[in-house]
N, C-alpha and C positions, 0 to 999 in steps of 0.2 A: 525655214527648212535647213539652212546651213547650221543654225544653232542646234537643231535637233540632232543632225548628223555628228556635230562636234561632241555633243554630250554622249551619244552612243559610242563613238570611237574612244572617248575618254574612259568609258566603263569597260569596253572590250579589250583595249590595247594592253592593259596589265596582264590579262590572261593569255595573250598571244606571245608574251615575252618568255622564252625558256628560262632565263635567269630568275624571273619571279617564281616560276614553278619550282625550281630547285630550292629557292629560299623558303617558299611556303612548306615544301615537304620537310626540309630541315627543321623548321619551327614546329610542325606537327609532331615529328618524331621526338623533338626535345620536350614538347608539351606532354606527350604520352609518358615519357620517362619521368617527368615531374609528377604526374599523377600516380604512377606506379610507386615512386619513392615516397609520395605522400601517404599512400596506403600502408607501406611498410613502416614508416615513421609513426603513424597513428597507432598501428597495432603494437609496436614496440613500447611506445610511451604508455599506452593503456595497460599493457602487461606490467610495466614497471610500477604504475600507480596501484594496480590490483595487488601486486606482490608486496608493496610497501605496507598497505593496510592489512593484508592477510598476516604478514609477519608481526605487525604491531598489535593487532587486536585478535586475529583469529586463533592463534596458538596459545594465547595467554589468558584472554578473558572471553567470556561468552555472554549471551543475552543482549543487553542494550548496546554494548560496544560493537557487537557484530552488526546490528542493524544500522548503527550510526556509520560504520565503515562502509557498508553497502551504499548508503545514501551519498556519502562524500565521493566514493569511487564513481558512481553514476554521474554526479555533477562534474567532477574534474575531467572525466573522459569526454563528456560532451563539450566542455570548454576547449580541450585539446583539439578535438575534431574541427570546431569552428575556427580556431586560430590557424591551424595548419592549412585548411582549405582556403582561407582568406589569403594567406601568404602565397600559396600556389597560384591562385587565380590572378592576383595582382602581378606576379612574376611572368606568367604566360601572356597576359595582356601587354605588359611592358615589352616583352620580346617581339610581339607582333606590331610594335610601333604605336600602340594606343596609349595615350597619356592618362595614366591612372589618377594623377593628381586632379585632372579636370573632372574625371568621373566622380571622385570622392567629393570634390567641391560642389558639383552639381547635385550629388546625392544629399549633401548637407542642406542645400537650398530646398530641394524637394521634400526632404524629411521635415524641415521646419514648416513647410507649407501644409503637410498632411499631419503634423504633430497633434493638432487639435482634434483631428478625427481618429487618432490612434490612442486616445486616452485610456481606453479599455485594455489595450495591449500593454501599455506602460504600467497600469495598475496590476495586471497579472504578473509582470516581471518583478515589480517591487514586492508584491506579496510573496512571490516565490523565494526571494532573498530572505524575507523574514521567517518563512516556514523552515527553511534550511538552517539558517544561522541561529535562530532562537530554539531550534530543536523541538518544534511543536510535535512532529511525528517523523518517523523514519521508515525506510523501505522494510516491509515485513510486519509493520504494526497493523493492528486491527482497529479501524476508526469508524466513526459515524460523522458525516459531514452534513451540516444544516445550512440552508440558505433562507434568510428571512423567516426563521422558525420552522421551516419544512425540511424534513430529511430528504436529501437528494442522492445520497450514496452511503452505503455501509459495506465494509469488507476489508480485505487486506491490501495495503498499499503496495503496488507493483513497481512504480517508479515515481520520482519527483523531479520535474523539470522546472526551468525558469518560467515557463508560461502556463503549464498545465500539470496535473497530477492524475495518474492512472490508478483506479481502485477496482479490484476484482471481488465481486460479491461471492457469498457462499454458494449461490446457485450457478456460478460461472459467468455472470454478466460482467463485462468490462466497462466501467464508466470513466470517461475522460473529462475532468473538470477543469475549467480555467481557474487559476489560483485566486483571482480577484473575486470570485463568486462565493468563496468560503467565508461565511460570517461566523459560524460556530463549529468548533472541532472537538469531538469527544474521542479521546484516545484510551482504548481499553487495555493497552499493552504496557503501561507505565508501572502501575501498582498491582500488587497481588489481588486476585479475585476472591470472592466469597461465595461458595456453593451453599445454598439454603434450600432445605427440603422440609416438607411437613408430612409426617407419617401418621396415618389414622390407625388407631388401635381400638378394638372392641371394648366396650364398657364392662364386659364380663371378665376382663383381665385386670390383675392387680398392677397399677401403674408403677408402684415402687419396685416391684419385681422386674417389670419390663425395663425400666430405666437402669436398674442395677445390671441387668444382663447386657444392655446396650453399651453401657460405659466400659464394660470389659471387652466388648467386641469391636468398638469403633477404632481403637488404636491399630488393629490388624489391617484396616483398610489403608492406612498410610504406609504400612510396610509393604503392601501389595501394589500400590499405585504411586509412582514418583511425583505425580502432579500435585499431591497434597503437601503443603508446607508444614502444617501442624496436624496433630491428631484431631479428627472431627470430634465435636462435643455437642452435648445436649443443652439446649437453652431452656427447655422446660415445656410445660403443657400450654399450647397456643390457644386451643379452643375445646369446649366440651358441649356435646349435644346429647340428645336422649339415647343415642345408640353408639356413639363413638367419642373418643378423646384424641386430639391431635397433638403429637409431639414434634417440636421443631428441632432440627439437627442442622448444624453448620460445619463447614470445613474450609479452611483457608487454602487456596490453590495458587498455582503459578499464574502470572498475568494472562488474561484472555482464555482461561480454561475453566471458568466457574460453571459454565453450562455443562461441560463434559463431567466435571466433578459432581454436579447435582445428579446427573444420570447414573453415575457410578454409585453414589450413595443410595439412591432408590433401589437399584438392582441388588446391591449387597445386603441392604437391610431386609429387603423382601426375602432373599434366600435365607438369611439368618432367622427370620420369623418362621419360615417353613421348617427349618431344622429344629427350632425350639418349641414348635407347636404353639406359637403365639398367634392368637386369632385377630384378624382384621374384621372390621364391620362388614356385614353382608346385608343386602336388602331383605326386608321382611314382608312377606305376602300375607295379606289378611283376606279371607274369603267369607262371604256371608250370604245367606239365603233370605231374600226379601219376604218369603212366606213365614219365616220365623219371627219377623218383626211384628209386634202387636201394636 
């Protein structure tokens, strides 16, 4: 019983000492100041990083450099946050009389013990390094991610972290993928796209005349829409059936705009055909009376 009372008094006595209360209040106030200063330092450093990359890339070059800058800004800002908060945490613990060296040493032993169980996490971090420094894709790129041959995400890259990547689909779904699960990456934002459309024309039309008119009209599409890199061109007749002939038209577009370019080509060519009275195939209905069949 005496031992229990001794333990209870040992736990309670520090709280009964006014000097301890004063010391603890001072340490709490100092800790709060450290936290406020940390917020300010992080915001300032993040602004400096953002300003540096904006000055270096944003005002002089556009396109891929802008995306690369956003990726590096995101990575460096995260690293700054981790480093500053680690320094603040160790400083506050040191002021409270807690030996940080012992905690770090203990964490090292524990980390070694659980290291075999954290292989997936290590794989994610290593893969994240390769994604960023090999420039496999950047923030703002449109990508398709496959895992063991199956598409698991397709959309615009929102952020790239050391452990995971966030991808926003066209429908608005946000997918968070561990970096280590990405076996195959298809990046649609690196090279120029190619809009390809097939335009059906009635066999009653003279194909030479139709193609001649199209060749004069297609350059006007590039003048109207900036996404086209070159004038759309006619590849030729793709197919011929009993009622129609199919003309294939292509147009080189900016990266990841080939689908938009194809929709533009279809609409503009349809309007052009209407103005020029060029006929497209229409279904033919045949009626018969069984009584007339002998």
